[in-house]
FIBAMI-665203 format. One record per residue (C-alpha): residue number from 0; residue in three letters; chain; x, y, z. Coordinates in Angstrom, 1 decimal, always signed. Last residue first. Layout:
N
r num NUM, residu ALA, chaine A, x X, y Y, z Z
...
This chain:
326
r num 325, residu PRO, chaine A, x -48.0, y +14.1, z +77.2
r num 324, residu ASP, chaine A, x -45.4, y +16.3, z +76.9
r num 323, residu ARG, chaine A, x -42.3, y +16.0, z +78.8
r num 322, residu GLY, chaine A, x -42.1, y +18.1, z +82.2
r num 321, residu PRO, chaine A, x -42.6, y +15.1, z +84.6
r num 320, residu GLY, chaine A, x -39.4, y +14.2, z +83.3
r num 319, residu GLY, chaine A, x -38.4, y +11.9, z +80.7
r num 318, residu ARG, chaine A, x -34.9, y +11.4, z +81.6
r num 317, residu HIS, chaine A, x -33.7, y +12.2, z +77.9
r num 316, residu ASP, chaine A, x -35.4, y +15.4, z +77.2
r num 315, residu GLU, chaine A, x -35.5, y +16.7, z +80.9
r num 314, residu ALA, chaine A, x -31.8, y +16.8, z +80.7
r num 313, residu LEU, chaine A, x -32.0, y +18.2, z +77.4
r num 312, residu PRO, chaine A, x -33.8, y +21.6, z +78.5
r num 311, residu ARG, chaine A, x -37.4, y +22.0, z +77.3
r num 310, residu ARG, chaine A, x -37.4, y +23.3, z +73.5
r num 309, residu GLN, chaine A, x -40.4, y +26.3, z +73.5
r num 308, residu ARG, chaine A, x -43.4, y +26.3, z +71.9
r num 307, residu ARG, chaine A, x -44.8, y +29.7, z +71.2
r num 306, residu GLY, chaine A, x -47.5, y +30.7, z +73.8
r num 305, residu ASP, chaine A, x -45.7, y +34.3, z +74.5
r num 304, residu ASP, chaine A, x -45.2, y +32.9, z +78.5
r num 303, residu GLY, chaine A, x -43.7, y +29.5, z +76.8
r num 302, residu PRO, chaine A, x -45.2, y +26.2, z +74.9
r num 301, residu ARG, chaine A, x -43.2, y +23.4, z +75.1
r num 300, residu HIS, chaine A, x -41.1, y +21.5, z +72.5
r num 299, residu GLN, chaine A, x -39.7, y +17.9, z +72.7
r num 298, residu PRO, chaine A, x -43.3, y +16.6, z +71.2
r num 297, residu GLY, chaine A, x -42.4, y +18.7, z +68.1
r num 296, residu PRO, chaine A, x -41.9, y +21.9, z +66.6
r num 295, residu GLU, chaine A, x -40.1, y +22.7, z +63.4
r num 294, residu HIS, chaine A, x -36.5, y +23.5, z +63.5
r num 293, residu PRO, chaine A, x -34.4, y +26.5, z +62.3
r num 292, residu GLU, chaine A, x -30.8, y +26.6, z +61.5
r num 291, residu GLY, chaine A, x -28.6, y +28.3, z +63.8
r num 290, residu GLY, chaine A, x -27.6, y +31.5, z +65.2
r num 289, residu PRO, chaine A, x -29.5, y +33.8, z +63.4
r num 288, residu HIS, chaine A, x -32.6, y +32.4, z +61.9
r num 287, residu GLN, chaine A, x -33.8, y +34.6, z +58.6
r num 286, residu ARG, chaine A, x -30.5, y +35.5, z +57.7
r num 285, residu GLU, chaine A, x -28.8, y +32.4, z +58.0
r num 284, residu ARG, chaine A, x -31.7, y +30.9, z +56.3
r num 283, residu ASP, chaine A, x -31.1, y +33.0, z +53.3
r num 282, residu THR, chaine A, x -27.3, y +32.6, z +53.2
r num 281, residu GLY, chaine A, x -27.9, y +28.6, z +53.0
r num 280, residu GLU, chaine A, x -30.2, y +28.9, z +50.1
r num 279, residu LEU, chaine A, x -27.8, y +31.4, z +48.2
r num 278, residu TYR, chaine A, x -24.7, y +28.9, z +48.8
r num 277, residu ARG, chaine A, x -27.0, y +25.8, z +48.2
r num 276, residu LEU, chaine A, x -28.1, y +27.2, z +44.8
r num 275, residu ARG, chaine A, x -24.5, y +27.7, z +43.9
r num 274, residu GLY, chaine A, x -23.3, y +24.5, z +44.8
r num 273, residu ALA, chaine A, x -26.2, y +23.5, z +41.8
r num 272, residu GLY, chaine A, x -25.4, y +26.0, z +39.6
r num 271, residu ARG, chaine A, x -21.7, y +25.2, z +39.7
r num 270, residu GLY, chaine A, x -22.7, y +21.5, z +39.4
r num 269, residu THR, chaine A, x -25.1, y +21.9, z +36.7
r num 268, residu TRP, chaine A, x -22.1, y +24.2, z +34.8
r num 267, residu GLY, chaine A, x -19.8, y +21.3, z +35.0
r num 266, residu MET, chaine A, x -22.1, y +19.1, z +33.9
r num 265, residu ALA, chaine A, x -23.0, y +20.8, z +30.8
r num 264, residu ASN, chaine A, x -18.9, y +21.0, z +29.7
r num 263, residu ILE, chaine A, x -19.3, y +17.4, z +30.2
r num 262, residu THR, chaine A, x -22.0, y +17.2, z +27.7
r num 261, residu ASN, chaine A, x -20.4, y +19.3, z +25.1
r num 260, residu ARG, chaine A, x -17.2, y +17.6, z +25.3
r num 259, residu LEU, chaine A, x -19.1, y +14.1, z +25.0
r num 258, residu GLU, chaine A, x -21.2, y +15.6, z +22.0
r num 257, residu LEU, chaine A, x -17.8, y +16.6, z +20.5
r num 256, residu VAL, chaine A, x -16.5, y +13.7, z +20.8
r num 255, residu GLU, chaine A, x -19.3, y +11.9, z +18.9
r num 254, residu GLY, chaine A, x -18.8, y +14.2, z +15.6
r num 253, residu GLN, chaine A, x -16.2, y +16.6, z +15.7
r num 252, residu ALA, chaine A, x -13.6, y +18.4, z +18.6
r num 251, residu ASP, chaine A, x -11.5, y +20.8, z +18.9
r num 250, residu VAL, chaine A, x -10.0, y +21.3, z +22.7
r num 249, residu THR, chaine A, x -11.8, y +23.6, z +24.8
r num 248, residu ILE, chaine A, x -12.7, y +21.3, z +27.7
r num 247, residu LYS, chaine A, x -13.8, y +23.3, z +30.7
r num 246, residu GLN, chaine A, x -12.5, y +24.3, z +34.2
r num 245, residu SER, chaine A, x -14.0, y +26.0, z +37.0
r num 244, residu LEU, chaine A, x -15.8, y +23.2, z +38.8
r num 243, residu ASP, chaine A, x -13.0, y +22.1, z +41.1
r num 242, residu GLY, chaine A, x -14.6, y +19.1, z +43.1
r num 241, residu ASN, chaine A, x -11.6, y +17.2, z +43.2
r num 240, residu ALA, chaine A, x -13.9, y +14.8, z +40.8
r num 239, residu VAL, chaine A, x -14.8, y +18.0, z +38.7
r num 238, residu ALA, chaine A, x -10.9, y +18.5, z +38.3
r num 237, residu THR, chaine A, x -10.3, y +14.9, z +37.0
r num 236, residu THR, chaine A, x -13.4, y +15.3, z +34.6
r num 235, residu VAL, chaine A, x -11.6, y +18.4, z +33.5
r num 234, residu GLN, chaine A, x -8.0, y +16.9, z +32.8
r num 233, residu ALA, chaine A, x -9.2, y +13.7, z +31.2
r num 232, residu ILE, chaine A, x -11.1, y +15.5, z +28.7
r num 231, residu ASN, chaine A, x -8.1, y +17.6, z +28.0
r num 230, residu ARG, chaine A, x -5.9, y +14.8, z +27.4
r num 229, residu VAL, chaine A, x -8.5, y +12.7, z +25.5
r num 228, residu GLN, chaine A, x -8.6, y +15.4, z +22.9
r num 227, residu ASN, chaine A, x -5.4, y +16.1, z +22.9
r num 226, residu THR, chaine A, x -4.5, y +12.3, z +22.1
r num 225, residu LEU, chaine A, x -7.2, y +12.0, z +19.7
r num 224, residu ASN, chaine A, x -6.0, y +14.9, z +17.9
r num 223, residu ALA, chaine A, x -2.7, y +13.7, z +17.9
r num 222, residu ALA, chaine A, x -3.2, y +10.4, z +16.6
r num 221, residu MET, chaine A, x -5.8, y +11.4, z +14.0
r num 220, residu THR, chaine A, x -3.2, y +13.7, z +12.6
r num 219, residu ASN, chaine A, x -0.2, y +11.3, z +12.8
r num 218, residu VAL, chaine A, x -2.5, y +9.0, z +10.4
r num 217, residu ASN, chaine A, x -3.2, y +11.4, z +8.3
r num 216, residu ASP, chaine A, x +0.9, y +12.7, z +7.9
r num 215, residu THR, chaine A, x +1.6, y +9.1, z +7.2
r num 214, residu LEU, chaine A, x -1.1, y +8.6, z +4.7
r num 213, residu GLU, chaine A, x +0.3, y +11.8, z +2.9
r num 212, residu LYS, chaine A, x +3.8, y +10.7, z +3.0
r num 211, residu TRP, chaine A, x +2.3, y +7.4, z +1.3
r num 210, residu THR, chaine A, x +0.5, y +8.8, z -1.1
r num 209, residu GLY, chaine A, x +3.2, y +11.2, z -2.5
r num 208, residu SER, chaine A, x +6.7, y +11.2, z -0.5
r num 207, residu VAL, chaine A, x +8.6, y +8.7, z +1.3
r num 206, residu GLY, chaine A, x +12.0, y +8.7, z +3.3
r num 205, residu PRO, chaine A, x +11.5, y +8.7, z +6.5
r num 204, residu VAL, chaine A, x +8.4, y +6.9, z +8.3
r num 203, residu GLU, chaine A, x +7.9, y +7.6, z +11.6
r num 202, residu ALA, chaine A, x +4.8, y +7.2, z +12.6
r num 201, residu GLN, chaine A, x +3.5, y +9.4, z +16.1
r num 200, residu GLY, chaine A, x +2.6, y +8.7, z +19.6
r num 199, residu GLY, chaine A, x +1.5, y +10.9, z +22.1
r num 198, residu LEU, chaine A, x -0.9, y +8.7, z +24.2
r num 197, residu LYS, chaine A, x -0.4, y +5.1, z +25.2
r num 196, residu GLY, chaine A, x -3.6, y +3.6, z +26.0
r num 195, residu GLU, chaine A, x -2.3, y +0.4, z +25.3
r num 194, residu THR, chaine A, x -5.1, y -0.6, z +22.8
r num 193, residu GLY, chaine A, x -6.3, y +2.3, z +20.6
r num 192, residu VAL, chaine A, x -2.9, y +4.5, z +21.1
r num 191, residu GLU, chaine A, x -0.1, y +2.4, z +21.4
r num 190, residu ARG, chaine A, x -2.0, y +0.2, z +19.2
r num 189, residu ALA, chaine A, x -2.6, y +2.0, z +16.3
r num 188, residu VAL, chaine A, x +0.7, y +3.9, z +16.9
r num 187, residu ARG, chaine A, x +2.4, y +0.6, z +16.4
r num 186, residu THR, chaine A, x +0.2, y -0.4, z +13.4
r num 185, residu VAL, chaine A, x +0.5, y +2.6, z +11.9
r num 184, residu GLU, chaine A, x +4.4, y +2.4, z +12.3
r num 183, residu ALA, chaine A, x +4.9, y -1.1, z +10.8
r num 182, residu GLY, chaine A, x +2.4, y -0.5, z +8.0
r num 181, residu PHE, chaine A, x +4.9, y +2.3, z +6.9
r num 180, residu LEU, chaine A, x +8.1, y +0.4, z +7.5
r num 179, residu ASN, chaine A, x +7.0, y -2.7, z +5.0
r num 178, residu LEU, chaine A, x +5.3, y -0.5, z +2.7
r num 177, residu SER, chaine A, x +8.3, y +1.4, z +2.3
r num 176, residu ASP, chaine A, x +10.1, y -1.9, z +2.1
r num 175, residu VAL, chaine A, x +7.9, y -3.6, z -0.5
r num 174, residu MET, chaine A, x +8.5, y -0.4, z -2.5
r num 173, residu ALA, chaine A, x +12.3, y -0.4, z -2.2
r num 172, residu ASN, chaine A, x +12.0, y -4.5, z -3.8
r num 171, residu ILE, chaine A, x +9.5, y -2.6, z -6.4
r num 170, residu THR, chaine A, x +12.3, y -0.1, z -7.7
r num 169, residu ASN, chaine A, x +15.4, y -2.4, z -7.2
r num 168, residu ARG, chaine A, x +13.9, y -5.3, z -9.5
r num 167, residu LEU, chaine A, x +12.6, y -2.4, z -12.0
r num 166, residu GLU, chaine A, x +15.9, y -0.9, z -12.0
r num 165, residu LEU, chaine A, x +17.5, y -4.4, z -12.2
r num 164, residu VAL, chaine A, x +15.0, y -5.1, z -15.1
r num 163, residu GLU, chaine A, x +16.2, y -2.0, z -16.8
r num 162, residu GLY, chaine A, x +19.7, y -3.0, z -16.8
r num 161, residu GLN, chaine A, x +20.4, y -6.5, z -15.2
r num 160, residu ALA, chaine A, x +18.9, y -8.9, z -13.5
r num 159, residu GLU, chaine A, x +19.0, y -12.3, z -11.7
r num 158, residu VAL, chaine A, x +15.6, y -13.4, z -9.7
r num 157, residu THR, chaine A, x +15.9, y -12.2, z -6.3
r num 156, residu ILE, chaine A, x +11.9, y -10.1, z -6.1
r num 155, residu LYS, chaine A, x +10.7, y -9.6, z -2.5
r num 154, residu GLN, chaine A, x +8.3, y -11.1, z -0.5
r num 153, residu SER, chaine A, x +6.7, y -10.8, z +2.8
r num 152, residu LEU, chaine A, x +4.7, y -8.1, z +2.3
r num 151, residu ASP, chaine A, x +1.5, y -9.9, z +2.2
r num 150, residu GLY, chaine A, x -1.2, y -7.6, z +1.7
r num 149, residu ASN, chaine A, x -2.8, y -9.1, z -1.2
r num 148, residu ALA, chaine A, x -1.9, y -6.6, z -3.7
r num 147, residu VAL, chaine A, x +1.4, y -7.0, z -2.1
r num 146, residu ALA, chaine A, x +1.4, y -10.6, z -3.0
r num 145, residu THR, chaine A, x +0.5, y -9.9, z -6.8
r num 144, residu THR, chaine A, x +3.5, y -7.6, z -7.1
r num 143, residu VAL, chaine A, x +5.7, y -10.4, z -6.0
r num 142, residu GLN, chaine A, x +4.6, y -13.1, z -7.9
r num 141, residu ALA, chaine A, x +4.1, y -10.9, z -11.2
r num 140, residu ILE, chaine A, x +8.0, y -9.5, z -10.6
r num 139, residu ASN, chaine A, x +9.1, y -12.7, z -10.2
r num 138, residu ARG, chaine A, x +7.1, y -14.6, z -13.1
r num 137, residu VAL, chaine A, x +8.7, y -11.7, z -15.1
r num 136, residu GLN, chaine A, x +12.1, y -12.1, z -14.4
r num 135, residu ASN, chaine A, x +11.8, y -16.0, z -14.8
r num 134, residu THR, chaine A, x +10.5, y -15.7, z -18.3
r num 133, residu LEU, chaine A, x +12.7, y -13.2, z -19.3
r num 132, residu ASN, chaine A, x +15.3, y -15.5, z -18.6
r num 131, residu ALA, chaine A, x +13.7, y -18.4, z -20.1
r num 130, residu ALA, chaine A, x +13.2, y -16.2, z -23.3
r num 129, residu MET, chaine A, x +16.8, y -14.9, z -23.2
r num 128, residu THR, chaine A, x +18.3, y -18.4, z -22.6
r num 127, residu ASN, chaine A, x +16.3, y -19.4, z -25.5
r num 126, residu VAL, chaine A, x +17.3, y -17.5, z -28.3
r num 125, residu ASN, chaine A, x +20.9, y -18.2, z -27.1
r num 124, residu GLU, chaine A, x +20.5, y -21.7, z -27.6
r num 123, residu THR, chaine A, x +19.2, y -21.3, z -30.5
r num 122, residu LEU, chaine A, x +21.4, y -19.0, z -32.1
r num 121, residu GLU, chaine A, x +24.3, y -21.4, z -30.4
r num 120, residu LYS, chaine A, x +23.2, y -24.3, z -32.7
r num 119, residu TRP, chaine A, x +23.2, y -22.4, z -35.6
r num 118, residu THR, chaine A, x +26.7, y -21.3, z -35.2
r num 117, residu GLY, chaine A, x +27.8, y -25.0, z -34.3
r num 116, residu SER, chaine A, x +25.1, y -27.1, z -34.5
r num 115, residu VAL, chaine A, x +21.8, y -28.2, z -35.9
r num 114, residu ASP, chaine A, x +20.2, y -31.4, z -35.2
r num 113, residu PRO, chaine A, x +16.7, y -30.7, z -33.9
r num 112, residu VAL, chaine A, x +15.5, y -26.9, z -33.9
r num 111, residu GLU, chaine A, x +13.2, y -26.7, z -30.9
r num 110, residu ALA, chaine A, x +12.3, y -22.6, z -29.7
r num 109, residu GLN, chaine A, x +11.5, y -22.4, z -26.1
r num 108, residu GLY, chaine A, x +8.3, y -20.8, z -24.5
r num 107, residu GLY, chaine A, x +8.0, y -20.5, z -21.0
r num 106, residu LEU, chaine A, x +5.7, y -17.3, z -21.1
r num 105, residu LYS, chaine A, x +3.0, y -16.5, z -23.3
r num 104, residu GLY, chaine A, x +2.3, y -13.2, z -23.3
r num 103, residu GLU, chaine A, x +1.0, y -13.3, z -26.8
r num 102, residu THR, chaine A, x +3.4, y -10.2, z -28.4
r num 101, residu GLY, chaine A, x +6.4, y -10.6, z -26.6
r num 100, residu VAL, chaine A, x +6.7, y -14.1, z -25.6
r num 99, residu GLU, chaine A, x +4.5, y -15.8, z -27.6
r num 98, residu ARG, chaine A, x +5.7, y -13.9, z -31.1
r num 97, residu ALA, chaine A, x +9.2, y -13.8, z -30.1
r num 96, residu VAL, chaine A, x +9.0, y -17.5, z -29.1
r num 95, residu ARG, chaine A, x +7.4, y -18.3, z -32.7
r num 94, residu THR, chaine A, x +9.3, y -15.8, z -34.6
r num 93, residu VAL, chaine A, x +12.6, y -18.1, z -33.3
r num 92, residu GLU, chaine A, x +11.1, y -21.3, z -33.8
r num 91, residu ALA, chaine A, x +10.3, y -20.5, z -37.3
r num 90, residu GLY, chaine A, x +13.7, y -19.0, z -38.3
r num 89, residu PHE, chaine A, x +15.2, y -21.9, z -36.8
r num 88, residu LEU, chaine A, x +12.7, y -24.4, z -38.5
r num 87, residu SER, chaine A, x +13.6, y -22.2, z -42.2
r num 86, residu LEU, chaine A, x +17.5, y -21.9, z -41.3
r num 85, residu SER, chaine A, x +17.7, y -26.0, z -40.9
r num 84, residu ASP, chaine A, x +15.6, y -26.7, z -44.1
r num 83, residu VAL, chaine A, x +17.6, y -24.0, z -46.0
r num 82, residu MET, chaine A, x +20.6, y -25.7, z -45.2
r num 81, residu GLY, chaine A, x +19.3, y -29.4, z -46.0
r num 80, residu ASN, chaine A, x +17.9, y -27.7, z -49.4
r num 79, residu TYR, chaine A, x +22.2, y -26.7, z -49.9
r num 78, residu SER, chaine A, x +23.6, y -29.8, z -48.9
r num 77, residu GLU, chaine A, x +21.1, y -32.0, z -51.1
r num 76, residu ALA, chaine A, x +21.6, y -30.0, z -53.9
r num 75, residu LEU, chaine A, x +25.0, y -29.9, z -53.5
r num 74, residu GLU, chaine A, x +25.0, y -33.2, z -53.5
r num 73, residu GLY, chaine A, x +23.1, y -34.0, z -56.8
r num 72, residu PHE, chaine A, x +25.5, y -31.1, z -58.5
r num 71, residu VAL, chaine A, x +28.0, y -33.1, z -57.3
r num 70, residu GLY, chaine A, x +27.1, y -36.6, z -59.2
r num 69, residu ALA, chaine A, x +23.5, y -37.6, z -59.7
r num 68, residu THR, chaine A, x +21.1, y -35.3, z -60.6
r num 67, residu GLU, chaine A, x +17.2, y -35.8, z -59.4
r num 66, residu LYS, chaine A, x +17.7, y -33.9, z -56.5
r num 65, residu ARG, chaine A, x +16.3, y -30.9, z -57.4
r num 64, residu LEU, chaine A, x +17.3, y -27.2, z -55.6
r num 63, residu ARG, chaine A, x +14.8, y -25.7, z -53.2
r num 62, residu LYS, chaine A, x +13.9, y -21.7, z -53.0
r num 61, residu THR, chaine A, x +11.6, y -21.0, z -50.2
r num 60, residu LEU, chaine A, x +14.3, y -19.1, z -47.6
r num 59, residu ASP, chaine A, x +14.3, y -15.8, z -49.0
r num 58, residu GLY, chaine A, x +16.4, y -13.6, z -46.8
r num 57, residu ARG, chaine A, x +18.1, y -12.2, z -49.4
r num 56, residu ARG, chaine A, x +21.4, y -13.9, z -49.1
r num 55, residu VAL, chaine A, x +19.2, y -17.0, z -49.7
r num 54, residu ALA, chaine A, x +17.9, y -15.9, z -52.6
r num 53, residu GLU, chaine A, x +21.3, y -15.5, z -54.3
r num 52, residu LEU, chaine A, x +22.0, y -18.7, z -53.1
r num 51, residu ALA, chaine A, x +19.0, y -19.9, z -54.9
r num 50, residu GLU, chaine A, x +19.8, y -18.0, z -58.0
r num 49, residu LEU, chaine A, x +23.5, y -19.6, z -57.8
r num 48, residu LEU, chaine A, x +22.4, y -22.8, z -57.6
r num 47, residu GLU, chaine A, x +20.1, y -23.3, z -60.5
r num 46, residu ARG, chaine A, x +22.5, y -21.5, z -62.5
r num 45, residu ALA, chaine A, x +24.7, y -24.2, z -61.9
r num 44, residu GLN, chaine A, x +22.3, y -26.6, z -62.3
r num 43, residu THR, chaine A, x +21.4, y -24.8, z -66.3
r num 42, residu GLU, chaine A, x +25.3, y -25.2, z -66.7
r num 41, residu THR, chaine A, x +25.3, y -28.8, z -66.1
r num 40, residu GLU, chaine A, x +22.3, y -29.2, z -68.5
r num 39, residu PRO, chaine A, x +24.1, y -27.6, z -71.5
r num 38, residu GLY, chaine A, x +27.4, y -28.8, z -71.2
r num 37, residu LEU, chaine A, x +30.2, y -27.0, z -69.7
r num 36, residu GLY, chaine A, x +33.6, y -26.8, z -71.7
r num 35, residu GLU, chaine A, x +32.3, y -23.5, z -73.2
r num 34, residu ASP, chaine A, x +33.7, y -21.8, z -70.2
r num 33, residu GLU, chaine A, x +32.4, y -17.9, z -70.8
r num 32, residu GLU, chaine A, x +28.9, y -18.0, z -69.7
r num 31, residu LEU, chaine A, x +29.7, y -20.0, z -66.5
r num 30, residu THR, chaine A, x +32.9, y -17.7, z -65.6
r num 29, residu ALA, chaine A, x +30.3, y -14.3, z -66.2
r num 28, residu ALA, chaine A, x +28.0, y -16.3, z -63.5
r num 27, residu GLU, chaine A, x +30.9, y -17.2, z -61.0
r num 26, residu PHE, chaine A, x +32.6, y -13.7, z -61.3
r num 25, residu GLY, chaine A, x +29.5, y -11.7, z -60.7
r num 24, residu ARG, chaine A, x +26.2, y -10.8, z -62.2
r num 23, residu GLY, chaine A, x +26.6, y -6.9, z -62.2
r num 22, residu ASN, chaine A, x +28.1, y -6.8, z -65.6
r num 21, residu GLY, chaine A, x +31.2, y -5.1, z -65.2
r num 20, residu GLY, chaine A, x +33.2, y -8.2, z -63.4
r num 19, residu GLY, chaine A, x +32.8, y -10.6, z -66.5
r num 18, residu ARG, chaine A, x +36.6, y -11.1, z -67.3
r num 17, residu SER, chaine A, x +39.6, y -9.9, z -65.2
r num 16, residu SER, chaine A, x +39.1, y -13.1, z -63.0
r num 15, residu ARG, chaine A, x +38.7, y -15.8, z -66.0
r num 14, residu ASN, chaine A, x +42.5, y -15.0, z -66.8
r num 13, residu GLY, chaine A, x +44.2, y -17.6, z -64.6
r num 12, residu PRO, chaine A, x +41.7, y -20.1, z -65.2
r num 11, residu LYS, chaine A, x +43.3, y -20.7, z -68.5
r num 10, residu LYS, chaine A, x +40.9, y -20.0, z -71.5
r num 9, residu ARG, chaine A, x +39.6, y -23.3, z -73.4
r num 8, residu ASP, chaine A, x +40.9, y -24.2, z -76.6
r num 7, residu PRO, chaine A, x +39.0, y -23.6, z -79.1
r num 6, residu ARG, chaine A, x +36.1, y -25.6, z -80.9
r num 5, residu GLY, chaine A, x +35.8, y -27.4, z -83.8
r num 4, residu SER, chaine A, x +36.1, y -30.7, z -82.0
r num 3, residu GLN, chaine A, x +39.2, y -31.4, z -83.0
r num 2, residu ARG, chaine A, x +40.5, y -28.4, z -81.1
r num 1, residu VAL, chaine A, x +41.7, y -25.4, z -82.3
r num 0, residu MET, chaine A, x +44.7, y -23.8, z -81.6
């Protein structure tokens, strides 16, 4: 049946689904070609809309539709252009926040996409939540590590975290705990040995390894060496004070402690030499003057029959009798 206009009758909608499916242009394009009821202008507008939607599907947000047309296609063009504008703004804001936080290291950025709702609003909020969490985590970690670098071991990371960031938080907090324990033990040993005079102290820092274990071992070695040196010096000097010159300092030492050890040991030999000299002198005098120490002649002596001066009786000395020498 042919209309008066000379055109054949339009085919029923139910038959359109089976035509145009194999040429790769989709159902809508095939339908538009076959629907001779559309005018040239309407077909052009429909094709522009299809091309723009296909561009959005490919991720191309640069295409816009003309809005000069009145009617349904004008409204479609306005809705499409508004949707593409929102998508473009969303993409630009997400890209900006990702670049600032992930590449430039600028924390605190937030995506601003006004007048969005539904999925676009949810996506914007998710991006902002991610950026805010990352900002808080990095800033808290930076705050604690900076405090540690400045010698402040009182702070710990408290920000909420999950996954690898949680592992990083736990690792840094464990490091701070180890440093606190190490510092407290070193301070205790230094105070006991250096200030309070309590020798024999050792730093106890369990669960440490690497540099921290090496530092702990070095502190303990220093404390042990100092303890041994001071105790050996005290033992020998106490013996010398008690008249025992038989002991010497034998502990290993270097530097000024070695000089002190040598000085004290030399002092002991000097004391033994002086004692030996006094002993020899006393023995020699005893051999020369049996029975007592010799006396130089003085006024209390008088000449004997052999011409040598002899000591007068003590009674005459104190009474000042006639026997006193003039």
